[in-house]
C-alpha positions in Angstrom: 38.4 295.5 162.2 41.2 295.0 164.7 38.6 294.6 167.5 36.8 292.0 165.5 40.0 290.0 164.9 40.9 290.3 168.6 37.5 289.0 169.7 37.8 286.2 167.2 41.1 285.0 168.5 40.0 285.4 172.1 36.9 283.2 171.4 39.1 280.6 169.6 41.5 280.5 172.5 38.7 279.9 174.9 37.4 277.1 172.8 40.9 275.6 172.5 41.3 275.8 176.3 38.0 274.1 176.9 38.9 271.3 174.5 42.3 270.9 176.1 40.7 270.6 179.6 38.2 268.0 178.3 41.0 265.9 176.8 43.0 266.2 180.0 40.0 264.8 182.0 39.6 261.9 179.6 43.2 261.0 179.9 43.2 261.1 183.7 43.9 257.8 185.5 41.1 256.4 187.8 41.7 257.1 191.5 43.9 254.7 193.4 42.5 251.9 195.6 44.0 253.8 198.6 42.2 257.0 197.7 38.9 255.2 197.2 39.2 253.5 200.6 40.1 256.8 202.2 36.9 258.3 200.8 34.9 255.3 201.9 36.2 255.7 205.5 35.4 259.4 205.4 31.7 258.8 204.4 31.4 255.9 206.8 32.5 258.2 209.6 29.9 260.8 208.5 27.1 258.2 208.5 28.2 257.1 212.0 28.1 260.7 213.2 24.5 261.0 211.8 23.4 257.8 213.5 24.9 259.0 216.8 23.3 262.4 216.5 19.8 260.7 216.6 17.9 261.9 219.6 18.0 259.3 222.4 14.6 258.8 223.8 13.7 256.8 227.0 12.0 254.2 224.7 15.0 253.8 222.5 17.4 253.5 225.5 15.1 251.0 227.2 15.3 248.8 224.1 19.1 249.0 224.3 19.0 248.0 228.0 16.7 245.1 227.3 18.9 243.9 224.5 22.0 244.2 226.7 20.4 242.4 229.6 19.0 239.6 227.4 22.5 239.1 226.0 24.1 238.9 229.5 21.3 236.7 231.0 20.9 234.2 228.2 17.7 235.6 226.7 16.1 236.4 230.1 14.3 239.8 230.0 14.4 242.4 232.8 11.8 241.8 235.5 9.8 244.9 236.4 7.4 243.1 238.6 7.5 245.6 241.5 6.6 249.3 241.6 10.0 250.3 243.1 12.0 248.9 240.3 9.8 250.6 237.7 10.2 253.9 239.6 14.0 253.6 239.6 14.3 252.7 236.0 12.1 255.6 234.9 14.2 258.0 236.8 17.4 256.6 235.3 15.9 256.5 231.7 15.1 260.2 231.9 18.4 261.1 233.5 20.6 259.3 231.0 18.5 260.7 228.1 19.2 264.2 229.4 15.6 264.9 230.3 15.1 267.3 233.2 13.0 265.6 235.9 13.6 264.9 239.6 17.4 264.4 239.1 20.0 267.1 238.5 21.7 266.4 235.2 24.9 268.2 236.4 25.4 265.6 239.2 26.1 261.9 239.2 23.9 259.1 240.5 24.3 257.5 243.9 22.0 254.5 244.2 21.3 253.5 247.8 19.7 250.2 248.8 20.0 246.7 250.3 22.3 244.1 248.8 20.6 242.4 245.9 17.9 244.9 245.0 19.6 245.5 241.6 21.7 248.7 242.1 24.9 247.5 240.4 23.0 245.7 237.6 21.0 248.9 236.8 23.8 251.3 236.6 26.1 248.9 234.7 23.3 248.3 232.1 22.9 252.0 231.5 26.6 252.6 231.1 27.1 249.6 228.8 24.0 250.3 226.7 25.0 253.9 226.1 28.4 252.7 224.9 30.3 254.7 227.5 32.9 252.1 228.4 35.4 253.1 225.7 38.2 254.5 227.8 36.4 257.6 228.9 34.4 255.6 231.4 35.5 253.2 234.1 33.5 250.7 236.1 35.0 249.1 239.2 34.0 247.9 242.7 35.8 249.6 245.6 37.2 246.2 246.8 38.7 245.5 243.3 40.1 249.1 243.3 41.8 248.4 246.6 43.4 245.2 245.2 44.5 247.0 242.1 46.0 249.8 244.1 48.1 247.4 246.2 49.2 245.3 243.1 50.2 248.4 241.1 51.6 250.3 244.1 49.1 253.1 243.5 49.8 253.6 239.7 46.2 252.5 238.7 44.7 255.3 240.7 45.5 257.9 238.1 43.2 256.4 235.5 40.2 256.6 237.9 41.1 260.2 238.8 41.1 261.3 235.2 38.5 259.2 233.4 35.6 261.3 232.2 32.8 259.2 233.8 33.4 256.8 236.7 31.1 254.2 238.3 32.2 253.1 241.8 30.4 250.0 243.0 29.8 249.0 246.6 31.1 252.2 248.3 31.5 251.9 252.0 33.0 248.4 252.3 36.5 249.3 251.2 39.5 249.0 253.6 42.2 251.5 254.1 45.4 251.4 252.0 48.9 252.6 252.7 51.3 254.6 250.5 54.6 256.0 251.5 53.8 255.6 255.2 50.3 257.2 254.9 47.1 255.3 255.5 43.9 256.5 253.8 40.7 255.5 252.1 40.9 255.6 248.3 37.3 256.9 248.0 38.4 260.1 249.8 41.1 260.8 247.2 38.8 260.1 244.3 36.0 262.3 245.5 38.4 265.2 246.3 40.2 265.0 242.9 37.0 264.5 240.8 35.1 267.3 242.6 37.9 269.7 241.8 38.0 268.5 238.1 34.2 268.7 237.9 33.9 265.1 236.5 30.7 263.1 236.7 30.9 260.2 239.1 28.3 257.5 239.8 28.2 255.1 242.7 26.2 252.4 244.5 26.2 251.8 248.3 24.3 250.1 251.1 24.7 253.2 253.3 22.2 256.0 252.8 22.6 257.8 256.2 24.6 261.0 255.6 26.1 260.6 259.1 27.8 257.3 257.9 29.7 259.1 255.2 30.6 262.0 257.5 31.9 259.6 260.1 33.8 257.4 257.6 35.2 259.9 255.2 35.0 263.2 257.1 32.6 266.1 257.0 34.5 267.7 254.1 34.1 264.7 251.8 30.5 264.2 252.9 29.7 267.8 252.0 31.3 267.3 248.5 29.3 264.2 248.0 26.1 266.2 248.5 27.3 268.6 245.7 28.3 265.7 243.4 25.5 263.2 243.6 21.7 262.7 243.2 20.9 260.4 246.1 18.4 257.8 245.0 17.0 255.4 247.6 16.0 252.0 246.2 13.6 250.4 248.6 12.7 246.7 248.8 14.3 243.4 249.6 17.0 241.4 247.8 15.9 239.7 244.6 18.6 237.1 245.0 16.6 234.8 247.3 
């Protein structure tokens, strides 16, 4: 009899607790606007991560590049009228999509060719189309870097030493700079520091002969360049004329 009464009261208590919880939920206030906004931001960030996780194919990247070029050139599409330009863009599409081909994915790109063949345009299009220019990537010509170095008394150099990805345009035409009585070429400092930090660096240049870099920057820097870059020769004449 005692057991039956005990079971009865336990069951009644459970029912009462359940009813109390139900009333409590009914009486709860709706979530605040701030909380709803916070939840919205959270799910928006999740959706963004899902979009970014989509596999980047050469076809998809090419569409992005065409769109970017069209925006910059007032609707004009990229011209792939010559075999060499097609070859270069196919190499770069595979490389920037992480597809193993002729290029080492662990090294940066060094595009070599005459002035006006499209070296700077190509690498800048890829960097911008991939959305890399967000603080972790810097794009600058060596002449502009020289000017910035002089204007900031060398303070700007730290950014280019530490940025995750760096594109140096027109390497080989820069002049020497001076700091605290020492005269040197900024390119030497960048290559030395970025090699030690194992950071990816891209560059364009008119000078493809390895002896040029050895004579200009020293054999030590030229040797590090071989370890840091895929050297891609872009044949053909200037498209500016």
